[in-house]
N, C-alpha and C positions, 0 to 999 in steps of 0.2 A: 438271770445270768449277770455277773459283774466281773470287772477286772480293773486294774489300774494301769492306765496308758503310760504314765511316768510318775515321778514323785509328786507332781503337782496336780494332775487331773485325774479324778475318779470317773470312770465311765460305767454306766449300767445300761441295759437294754431290755426291751420287751418286743412283742411281735411288731409294733408299729413305730417305736421311737428309740432314739439314742439320747441318753441323759448325761450331760457333762456337769460336774461340780468341781469348783476350784476357787482359790483365793488369789487375787491379783498380787504380784510380787511387790515388795516394798520399794524397789527401785524403778517401778514403772512410771513413765511420764503420762500425764492425763491424755487420753486418746478416745476418739469416738468409739463407742462400744461395738458397732458393726465392724469397723476396721480392725479393732483389737481382736475380736473373736475370729476373724478370717485368718489372722496370723497365729492365733493360739490353738485353734482346733484343726488338726490336720485332716484334709480331705473334705472339709465343709465349704461349700461355695458361698459367696457373699449373698447371692439371691436367696439361697436356702436359709441363711441366717437372718436376712431381712424379713423373710416370711415368718420365721419364728418370733421375731420382735413384734411384727404386726399382730400375731395371734396371742400376744402376751405370754410367750413361752420363754422369754429371757427375763429372769428375775435377779435383781441386784439388791442385796441386803433386805430380802423379803418383799420387794416391790417390783412389779413389772415396769420396764423402762422403754423409752423410745430410742430410735437409732442414733439420735444426736446426743444421747447421754455420754458423758466423758467417764470412761473407766479410770479409776484411780487406785493407788496403793491400798491394800488390805480390803478392797471390796470383795464380798462373798458373792459369787456368781453361779447361778444354776441355769442351764440351757437345755431345752427339750427340742430336738431336731427330728423332723419326720424322716423316716427311712425312704430311700428310693424304692419305686415299685418293684425293682428286681430283687431288693433285699427283704421284702415283706413276706411274712409267713401267711399265705392266703388260706383262709378257712373255706373249704368246699361247702356250697349251699345249693339246695335243690330249687333252682329258679328257672322257670320256663324261658327258653330262648328260641328265636326264629332263625334257624340254621338254613341258609340259602344254598350252601355247597360245603362239602368236606371231602378230603382225601388224606393220605398219610402225612402230607407235608403241611397242610394249611386248612383253614376253615374260614368261610365268609358268613358273618352274622349281620342280620338286619336289626340294629339296636332300636329299642323303643325310646321315645323321649322320656326323661325323668330318671333314667338309669345312669348312675355314675360308672365310668369305665373301670377304674381301679381303686382299691382301698387307699385311704389317706386320712388326713385330719378330719374327724367328724363323720367319716364314711368307712367304717371298719367292715361292714357287712352289706349285703344287698347289691353288690357291684357286679359288673359284667365278668370280672376276673374271678369272683367267688363262684358264679354260675358255671363258668368254663372249667374251673378246677373240679367241681363236682361231676360235670358231664364227662370229662376226659378220664377222670379217675375211674368212673363206673365202666367206661369202655376199655379200660386198661390201655389207653392210647399213648400214655407217656411212661417213660422209664421212671423207676422210683427216684424221688428227689427232684424230678423235673416238673415244670409247669408250663402252661401256654404262654407264648410271648405276645405282648401287645405291640404290633409293629407301628401303629399310629393311634391317635385318639380323636374323639369328637366330644364336644361339650355335653354336659349332663342333659340339657334341655334341647339338644339337637338330635334328631332321629336319623337313621340310615345305615349305610353299609360300612363295615370294618373288616379288614383282613387280619386273621390271627395265625401266627406261625406255631407249628407244633414240634419243630426240631430246631436245633441251633443253626444248622445249615440253611434252613428255610428263612430263619430270622436274618441271618447275615445277607442272604441274597436279596430279600425284600427290602431290608434297610438300605442297601446300596441303591436300589431303584428309587427309593424316596430321596436319598441324598443327591442322586443324579437328575432328579425331576423327570424321570421317565414314566412314573406311574400316573395314570390319568384319573383324576377325581373331579366329578361334576356334581354340583349342588343345585337345588332349586330354592329360591328365597322369595318370600312375599314381603315387599318393601312398601313403605309409605311414598306416595307421590307418583307423578308421571315423569319419567326420566327424559331429559332433553336429548342426551346422547343415547341412542338405542343400543349401541354396541361400543365397547372400548376396553381398555386395559388400565388398571390402577396399579401403579408402581410407586412404592413409598417405603419409608422407614417406619416400623411399628415398634413401640416400646411402652413400658408401664407409665401410667399417669402419675406424675410426681405428687399429686394431691390425693390420689386414691389408687393404691398399688394393686388393687384387684382388677382395675380397669386398664385397658390399653388404648393408646391414641396414636395418630399419625404424627411423627416428629419431623422437625426440620433437620437437614443434613448437618448443620453446624452444631447441633446438640451433642454430637459424637457419642451416641448410645443407640440402643435398639437394634433391630434386625431388618434386613431388606425383605419386602413382601410384595408378591405380584399376584393379582387376581384379574382374570379375563371375564368380562360379563357381556350378556346379551339379553335384551328385553324380549321375553316370549309373548307376553300379553299385557296390555295396558287397560286397567280398570278405572281410569279417570283419577281416582284418589289413591289407588294402590297399583302396584305392578308385580307381575310374576317374572322373576329374573333368573336366568341360568348363569351360574358362576363356575368357572374352571380354575382350579388352584394350580399355580406354578410352584408356589412355596406353601408351607403349611404352618403358619405362625398361630399362636393362641389367639382366638377370637378374630382371625384375619378377615373373614367375609363381613362379620358384624361391624368391625371397625372401619373397613374400607367403604362400605355402603353408607354408614353414618357420616363419614368424611365427605362423601358426595352430596350429603343432605337428604339421604333416603334410608333412614334406619329401618331395621327389620320390624315388621308388624308384630306387636305384642312383646317386643324385647324390652323387658323392664330394666335391664342393666344399661342399655344404651339409648334410652329415651323413646322407645317405640311403643310404649304401653299407654299412650294417650293420643287423643285425636290431633293429628298433625296436618291433615289436608281436608278440605271440604268445609262447607258452611255448617256450623254446629246448630242445628235445630233439633227439636226433641226426637223426631222419628229417626233422624240420621244418628244421633247419639245412642239411641236404643239399639240400632243396627250394629254400630261399632262395638258397643258394650257386649252385645250378644256374641259377636265374633271373638272378643277377648275371652269370654267365659267358655266358649267351645275350645279355644286353643290358648290356654293361659301360659304360653311359652313362646319363645321366638319362632317365627315362621321360617325354619331352615331345615332342609332334609338332604342328607348325603345320598344322592340318587343313583349315581353310577360309579363303577370302579373298574379300571383296566390295568393289567400288569403282565409281565412275563412270569410264567410258572417257574419256581425255583428248581424243580426237578426235570420236567419235560421240556422246558424252554418254550412251550407254546404260549401264545397270547391268550389271556383269560379276560373275558368281559362280562360284567354283571350289572344288572339294572334292577331298580326297585320302584314300586308305585309310591305315590305320596301316602302317608298314613292317614287314617280316617279323619283326625282332627284338622289337619292342614288341608286335606282334600275338600272337606266340608266348607271351610272358611273361603278357600279359593273359589269354590262353586258359588257361594253367596255373593262374593264380589263380582264374579263374572255375570251372574244373573242381574245384579243391580246395575252394572254398567250397560248391559244390553237393553234394559228396560227403562233406564234413567230413573229408577225408583228405589226407595229404601223402605 
């Protein structure tokens, strides 16, 4: 499908992307390309455009550019922008799901680690949304043209509970609960080290790392960017070199628990994105190294599970509470650390 937005920009689209092609006006003053594109492309956020730049989806005169490139007169620019999840044409796929609960308004899914929640750049198929589209289409649970709403998300390599809205009304009601911070979300995390403070609250500003925009970091307030994030934590068990920690989210920022616990000096065990995939505590002798490496091989992803979820039902207004067990990989690794701590042996 294609159309011309005005006399200057040609817009084409497919199931996953919008493509903008245009030439910079002759009278344009040199300007950073990210700032220029925000003003040029209606409805495209700066974050979305910066993501496109990072993925080499902004091409000027045939070459991918960085965000500090200065757009100048007569530059030929091509921009490929990911569609928002709500705009995507989701392809139904027959993928098994662990359905914890379902009624006419919503569904609770216990997501496996390794499954992406929604289609996006590099993940067109095999996502939770693809599986839900197939499941609900087969049940005739949705009106034609409708699809399940993702009320919230968890990372690809985090396991656990998610609530899915099946109607517009349910989506609106559940979204408001998230906005008002009345939904209860509890995670269990396996972290490196023995935490000095066994219970506490982490309140900070979280934003993208200026050197690696795929990562998030705790920012100082004078940086004037990022979003406020609050995590309440409590140590459940101390295994000498690792700890099992309960985390309750007051806010739900991207990578929030992973960033907050790393900021405290206790990154998640096996989290290769935030430095938890190497030995951080304990004396590194051969038997201990073999023990840790074995744990890494059993659970080659961050030790984080969305364990419980509580909210007001959008239709009945009753309080709904759901809980899930640790998945096999995380349970096995936790048991290994528990046994090692109890016997002082590896």
